[in-house]
C-alpha positions, 0 to 999 in steps of 0.5 A, spaced: 517 396 620 516 388 618 520 383 621 527 382 619 528 376 615 535 374 617 537 371 610 544 372 608 546 373 600 553 373 597 554 377 591 561 376 587 563 382 583 559 387 588 564 393 588 561 396 582 555 396 577 550 390 577 553 387 583 553 393 587 546 395 585 544 387 587 547 388 594 543 395 594 536 391 592 538 385 597 539 390 603 533 394 602 529 387 602 532 386 609 538 381 607 544 381 610 549 382 605 556 379 603 560 383 598 566 380 595 571 382 589 578 383 588 578 390 591 577 391 599 576 399 598 571 398 593 567 393 597 567 398 603 565 404 599 560 400 596 557 398 603 557 406 604 554 408 598 548 403 598 547 405 606 549 399 609 553 398 616 557 393 619 551 389 622 548 388 615 553 388 610 560 384 610 566 386 605 571 380 604 576 381 598 577 375 594 579 373 587 573 368 585 577 364 580 582 362 585 580 356 589 583 357 596 581 364 596 574 362 595 574 357 601 576 362 605 571 367 603 565 361 605 569 360 611 569 367 613 561 368 611 559 361 615 563 364 621 560 371 621 553 369 619 552 361 620 548 360 613 547 362 606 540 363 603 542 366 596 549 366 592 549 371 586 554 369 581 556 376 578 563 377 577 566 377 570 570 380 566 571 381 558 578 380 554 580 386 549 575 386 542 581 383 538 580 378 533 580 371 536 587 369 533 590 375 536 588 373 543 593 370 548 592 364 552 593 368 558 587 373 556 583 367 554 584 364 561 583 370 565 576 371 562 575 363 563 577 363 571 573 370 572 567 368 569 566 361 569 571 357 574 569 363 579 561 361 578 563 354 579 567 354 585 563 359 589 557 354 587 561 348 590 562 352 596 555 354 597 552 348 595 556 344 601 553 350 606 546 349 603 546 342 604 548 342 611 545 348 614 538 347 617 533 349 614 536 346 608 537 349 601 538 356 598 538 359 591 544 360 586 543 366 581 548 366 575 549 372 571 549 369 564 548 376 560 545 377 553 552 374 551 549 367 553 545 367 547 548 372 542 555 374 541 558 381 539 563 381 534 570 379 537 568 377 544 570 369 544 572 368 551 566 372 554 561 369 549 564 362 550 564 363 558 557 366 558 554 360 554 557 355 559 554 359 565 547 356 561 549 349 562 552 350 569 545 353 571 541 348 568 546 342 572 545 346 578 538 346 578 537 339 576 542 336 581 540 341 587 533 338 587 534 333 592 536 338 597 531 344 596 537 348 592 534 352 586 538 355 581 536 360 576 540 365 571 539 372 569 541 375 562 542 382 562 543 387 556 546 394 557 545 396 564 548 403 565 554 401 569 562 403 568 562 397 564 557 399 558 560 406 558 563 405 551 556 403 548 553 410 550 559 412 546 558 407 540 560 400 539 561 395 533 555 392 531 555 385 527 556 389 520 562 392 523 558 399 523 559 403 530 552 405 533 550 408 540 546 403 544 541 405 549 542 403 556 537 402 562 538 404 569 542 398 573 537 399 579 532 395 575 537 389 574 538 390 582 530 389 583 530 383 578 535 380 582 531 381 588 525 378 585 528 372 583 531 371 590 525 372 594 521 367 591 519 361 595 524 355 594 518 351 591 518 356 585 524 358 581 525 363 575 530 358 571 531 364 566 530 371 566 532 376 560 532 384 562 535 389 557 534 396 555 528 396 551 531 398 544 537 395 544 539 391 538 539 384 541 532 381 538 534 381 531 542 382 532 546 381 526 
Protein backbone atom coordinates (compact mmCIF):
# COMPACT_ATOMS: atom_id res chain seq x y z
CA UNK A 1 0.00 0.00 0.00
CA UNK A 2 1.28 3.45 -0.89
CA UNK A 3 1.41 6.26 1.61
CA UNK A 4 -1.78 8.27 1.80
CA UNK A 5 -1.30 11.67 0.20
CA UNK A 6 -3.69 13.46 2.62
CA UNK A 7 -4.86 15.84 -0.08
CA UNK A 8 -8.39 17.19 0.14
CA UNK A 9 -10.87 17.46 -2.73
CA UNK A 10 -14.27 19.17 -2.71
CA UNK A 11 -16.91 18.12 -5.25
CA UNK A 12 -20.14 20.04 -5.79
CA UNK A 13 -23.22 18.24 -7.05
CA UNK A 14 -21.67 15.09 -5.60
CA UNK A 15 -24.76 13.10 -4.68
CA UNK A 16 -25.37 11.51 -8.08
CA UNK A 17 -24.01 11.13 -11.58
CA UNK A 18 -20.75 12.78 -12.58
CA UNK A 19 -20.14 14.23 -9.13
CA UNK A 20 -20.47 10.85 -7.45
CA UNK A 21 -18.22 9.23 -10.08
CA UNK A 22 -15.58 11.90 -9.50
CA UNK A 23 -15.84 11.42 -5.74
CA UNK A 24 -15.30 7.69 -6.23
CA UNK A 25 -12.23 8.23 -8.42
CA UNK A 26 -10.67 10.79 -6.10
CA UNK A 27 -11.31 8.58 -3.07
CA UNK A 28 -9.60 5.69 -4.84
CA UNK A 29 -6.77 8.10 -5.61
CA UNK A 30 -6.27 8.55 -1.84
CA UNK A 31 -7.91 11.95 -1.57
CA UNK A 32 -9.97 12.92 1.41
CA UNK A 33 -13.25 13.89 -0.23
CA UNK A 34 -15.83 16.50 0.69
CA UNK A 35 -19.15 15.88 -1.04
CA UNK A 36 -21.66 18.69 -1.25
CA UNK A 37 -25.09 19.13 -2.77
CA UNK A 38 -28.54 20.22 -1.68
CA UNK A 39 -29.70 16.81 -0.40
CA UNK A 40 -27.75 15.46 2.58
CA UNK A 41 -29.37 12.01 2.34
CA UNK A 42 -28.15 11.62 -1.26
CA UNK A 43 -24.65 12.69 -0.22
CA UNK A 44 -24.51 10.18 2.61
CA UNK A 45 -25.84 7.44 0.33
CA UNK A 46 -23.19 8.39 -2.24
CA UNK A 47 -20.46 7.96 0.37
CA UNK A 48 -21.72 4.47 1.09
CA UNK A 49 -21.95 3.66 -2.61
CA UNK A 50 -18.36 4.69 -3.36
CA UNK A 51 -16.97 2.85 -0.32
CA UNK A 52 -16.14 5.89 1.78
CA UNK A 53 -16.32 6.31 5.55
CA UNK A 54 -16.32 9.06 8.17
CA UNK A 55 -12.53 9.23 8.14
CA UNK A 56 -12.02 9.88 4.43
CA UNK A 57 -15.33 11.45 3.35
CA UNK A 58 -17.40 14.36 4.63
CA UNK A 59 -20.92 15.24 3.48
CA UNK A 60 -22.19 18.81 3.81
CA UNK A 61 -25.51 20.07 2.44
CA UNK A 62 -25.18 23.31 0.48
CA UNK A 63 -26.94 25.24 -2.27
CA UNK A 64 -23.89 26.60 -4.11
CA UNK A 65 -25.92 29.45 -5.58
CA UNK A 66 -26.33 31.02 -2.13
CA UNK A 67 -23.27 32.92 -0.83
CA UNK A 68 -23.97 32.40 2.87
CA UNK A 69 -24.28 28.63 2.42
CA UNK A 70 -21.04 28.47 0.44
CA UNK A 71 -19.20 30.33 3.20
CA UNK A 72 -20.51 27.82 5.75
CA UNK A 73 -19.41 24.93 3.50
CA UNK A 74 -15.84 26.18 3.31
CA UNK A 75 -15.72 27.00 7.01
CA UNK A 76 -16.76 23.42 7.76
CA UNK A 77 -14.21 22.06 5.28
CA UNK A 78 -11.43 24.13 6.84
CA UNK A 79 -12.38 23.05 10.35
CA UNK A 80 -12.46 19.39 9.32
CA UNK A 81 -9.42 19.11 7.04
CA UNK A 82 -7.51 22.40 7.33
CA UNK A 83 -6.88 22.87 3.60
CA UNK A 84 -8.22 22.29 0.10
CA UNK A 85 -6.18 20.93 -2.80
CA UNK A 86 -8.83 20.33 -5.47
CA UNK A 87 -12.22 21.92 -6.14
CA UNK A 88 -14.41 20.28 -8.78
CA UNK A 89 -17.19 22.72 -9.70
CA UNK A 90 -19.63 20.16 -10.99
CA UNK A 91 -23.07 21.23 -9.71
CA UNK A 92 -25.46 22.17 -12.47
CA UNK A 93 -29.05 22.06 -13.68
CA UNK A 94 -30.94 22.73 -16.89
CA UNK A 95 -34.20 24.50 -17.71
CA UNK A 96 -37.18 22.97 -19.53
CA UNK A 97 -36.56 22.45 -23.27
CA UNK A 98 -39.01 25.10 -24.41
CA UNK A 99 -38.61 28.13 -26.70
CA UNK A 100 -36.44 30.81 -25.10
CA UNK A 101 -39.22 33.39 -25.19
CA UNK A 102 -41.40 31.12 -23.04
CA UNK A 103 -38.86 30.75 -20.21
CA UNK A 104 -39.54 32.69 -17.06
CA UNK A 105 -36.97 34.89 -15.36
CA UNK A 106 -36.98 32.54 -12.39
CA UNK A 107 -36.20 29.56 -14.64
CA UNK A 108 -33.31 31.52 -16.16
CA UNK A 109 -31.94 32.58 -12.77
CA UNK A 110 -32.22 29.08 -11.29
CA UNK A 111 -29.79 27.84 -13.95
CA UNK A 112 -27.51 30.88 -13.69
CA UNK A 113 -27.27 30.54 -9.92
CA UNK A 114 -26.57 26.81 -9.94
CA UNK A 115 -24.25 26.61 -12.96
CA UNK A 116 -22.39 29.93 -12.99
CA UNK A 117 -22.81 31.79 -9.70
CA UNK A 118 -22.21 28.55 -7.80
CA UNK A 119 -18.91 27.95 -9.60
CA UNK A 120 -17.90 31.58 -9.01
CA UNK A 121 -18.77 31.54 -5.30
CA UNK A 122 -17.03 28.22 -4.63
CA UNK A 123 -13.98 29.32 -6.59
CA UNK A 124 -13.80 32.54 -4.57
CA UNK A 125 -13.71 30.65 -1.30
CA UNK A 126 -11.30 28.03 -2.63
CA UNK A 127 -8.91 30.71 -3.89
CA UNK A 128 -8.94 32.42 -0.49
CA UNK A 129 -8.00 29.15 1.20
CA UNK A 130 -5.45 28.15 -1.43
CA UNK A 131 -3.65 31.50 -1.19
CA UNK A 132 -3.49 31.38 2.61
CA UNK A 133 -2.59 27.74 3.19
CA UNK A 134 0.85 26.16 3.36
CA UNK A 135 1.99 24.82 1.01
CA UNK A 136 0.26 27.46 -1.06
CA UNK A 137 -1.88 26.65 -4.07
CA UNK A 138 -4.28 24.08 -5.42
CA UNK A 139 -6.37 23.19 -8.46
CA UNK A 140 -9.85 24.15 -9.59
CA UNK A 141 -11.62 22.02 -12.21
CA UNK A 142 -14.80 23.34 -13.80
CA UNK A 143 -17.44 21.19 -15.49
CA UNK A 144 -18.00 23.01 -18.75
CA UNK A 145 -19.98 20.42 -20.76
CA UNK A 146 -20.13 19.96 -24.52
CA UNK A 147 -22.60 22.87 -24.34
CA UNK A 148 -19.64 25.16 -23.68
CA UNK A 149 -18.96 24.71 -27.41
CA UNK A 150 -22.27 23.94 -29.15
CA UNK A 151 -25.88 24.22 -27.97
CA UNK A 152 -28.71 21.78 -28.15
CA UNK A 153 -32.07 23.12 -29.35
CA UNK A 154 -33.94 25.18 -26.76
CA UNK A 155 -31.16 25.29 -24.18
CA UNK A 156 -30.40 29.01 -23.80
CA UNK A 157 -29.84 29.14 -20.00
CA UNK A 158 -27.71 26.00 -19.85
CA UNK A 159 -25.66 26.87 -22.94
CA UNK A 160 -25.11 30.49 -21.87
CA UNK A 161 -23.86 29.46 -18.44
CA UNK A 162 -21.57 26.79 -19.84
CA UNK A 163 -20.04 29.24 -22.31
CA UNK A 164 -19.51 31.58 -19.35
CA UNK A 165 -17.73 28.81 -17.45
CA UNK A 166 -15.07 28.83 -20.18
CA UNK A 167 -14.39 32.50 -19.47
CA UNK A 168 -14.34 31.92 -15.74
CA UNK A 169 -11.90 29.03 -16.16
CA UNK A 170 -9.45 31.10 -18.19
CA UNK A 171 -9.68 34.03 -15.78
CA UNK A 172 -8.96 31.84 -12.75
CA UNK A 173 -6.09 30.19 -14.63
CA UNK A 174 -4.61 33.64 -15.31
CA UNK A 175 -5.24 35.25 -11.93
CA UNK A 176 -4.15 32.13 -10.04
CA UNK A 177 -0.65 32.03 -11.53
CA UNK A 178 1.11 34.07 -8.81
CA UNK A 179 -0.36 31.83 -6.09
CA UNK A 180 0.31 28.37 -7.58
CA UNK A 181 -3.39 27.92 -8.36
CA UNK A 182 -4.14 25.98 -11.54
CA UNK A 183 -7.54 25.93 -13.21
CA UNK A 184 -8.86 23.72 -16.00
CA UNK A 185 -12.13 22.74 -17.59
CA UNK A 186 -13.57 19.35 -18.45
CA UNK A 187 -16.24 19.28 -21.15
CA UNK A 188 -18.35 16.13 -20.92
CA UNK A 189 -20.59 14.67 -23.58
CA UNK A 190 -23.24 12.03 -22.90
CA UNK A 191 -22.02 10.36 -19.73
CA UNK A 192 -24.54 7.73 -18.67
CA UNK A 193 -26.24 9.35 -15.67
CA UNK A 194 -29.76 10.07 -14.53
CA UNK A 195 -29.50 13.43 -16.30
CA UNK A 196 -28.89 11.83 -19.73
CA UNK A 197 -31.44 9.01 -19.62
CA UNK A 198 -33.58 10.93 -22.12
CA UNK A 199 -30.75 10.63 -24.66
CA UNK A 200 -31.04 6.86 -24.56
CA UNK A 201 -34.76 7.18 -25.29
CA UNK A 202 -34.33 9.75 -28.05
CA UNK A 203 -33.59 13.47 -27.95
CA UNK A 204 -34.23 16.40 -30.29
CA UNK A 205 -31.50 17.14 -32.83
CA UNK A 206 -30.68 20.41 -34.59
CA UNK A 207 -32.96 19.48 -37.51
CA UNK A 208 -35.84 18.86 -35.05
CA UNK A 209 -35.68 15.09 -35.54
CA UNK A 210 -35.61 12.77 -32.53
CA UNK A 211 -32.69 10.36 -32.31
CA UNK A 212 -31.16 8.03 -29.75
CA UNK A 213 -27.64 9.14 -28.80
CA UNK A 214 -24.81 6.90 -27.55
CA UNK A 215 -23.65 7.34 -23.96
CA UNK A 216 -20.45 6.40 -22.15
CA UNK A 217 -19.64 4.95 -18.73
CA UNK A 218 -19.69 7.79 -16.19
CA UNK A 219 -16.71 6.22 -14.38
CA UNK A 220 -14.57 7.19 -17.38
CA UNK A 221 -15.36 10.81 -16.53
CA UNK A 222 -14.37 10.22 -12.90
CA UNK A 223 -11.02 8.87 -14.03
CA UNK A 224 -10.49 11.90 -16.28
CA UNK A 225 -11.15 14.24 -13.35
CA UNK A 226 -8.67 12.27 -11.25
CA UNK A 227 -6.06 12.55 -14.00
CA UNK A 228 -6.47 16.34 -14.07
CA UNK A 229 -6.32 16.51 -10.27
CA UNK A 230 -3.19 14.40 -9.93
CA UNK A 231 -0.97 16.51 -12.15
CA UNK A 232 1.77 18.46 -10.35
CA UNK A 233 0.76 22.12 -10.05
CA UNK A 234 3.47 23.09 -12.51
CA UNK A 235 1.30 21.46 -15.20
CA UNK A 236 -2.32 22.13 -16.11
CA UNK A 237 -4.91 20.68 -18.47
CA UNK A 238 -6.66 23.90 -19.42
CA UNK A 239 -9.32 22.14 -21.47
CA UNK A 240 -10.30 18.50 -21.85
CA UNK A 241 -13.21 17.05 -23.83
CA UNK A 242 -14.39 13.57 -22.94
CA UNK A 243 -17.39 12.24 -24.82
CA UNK A 244 -19.17 9.17 -26.06
CA UNK A 245 -17.18 8.39 -29.21
CA UNK A 246 -20.19 8.20 -31.51
CA UNK A 247 -22.30 11.02 -30.08
CA UNK A 248 -23.35 13.65 -32.64
CA UNK A 249 -21.13 16.47 -31.38
CA UNK A 250 -18.42 16.82 -34.02
CA UNK A 251 -20.55 18.04 -36.91
CA UNK A 252 -23.55 18.80 -34.68
CA UNK A 253 -26.18 20.62 -36.72
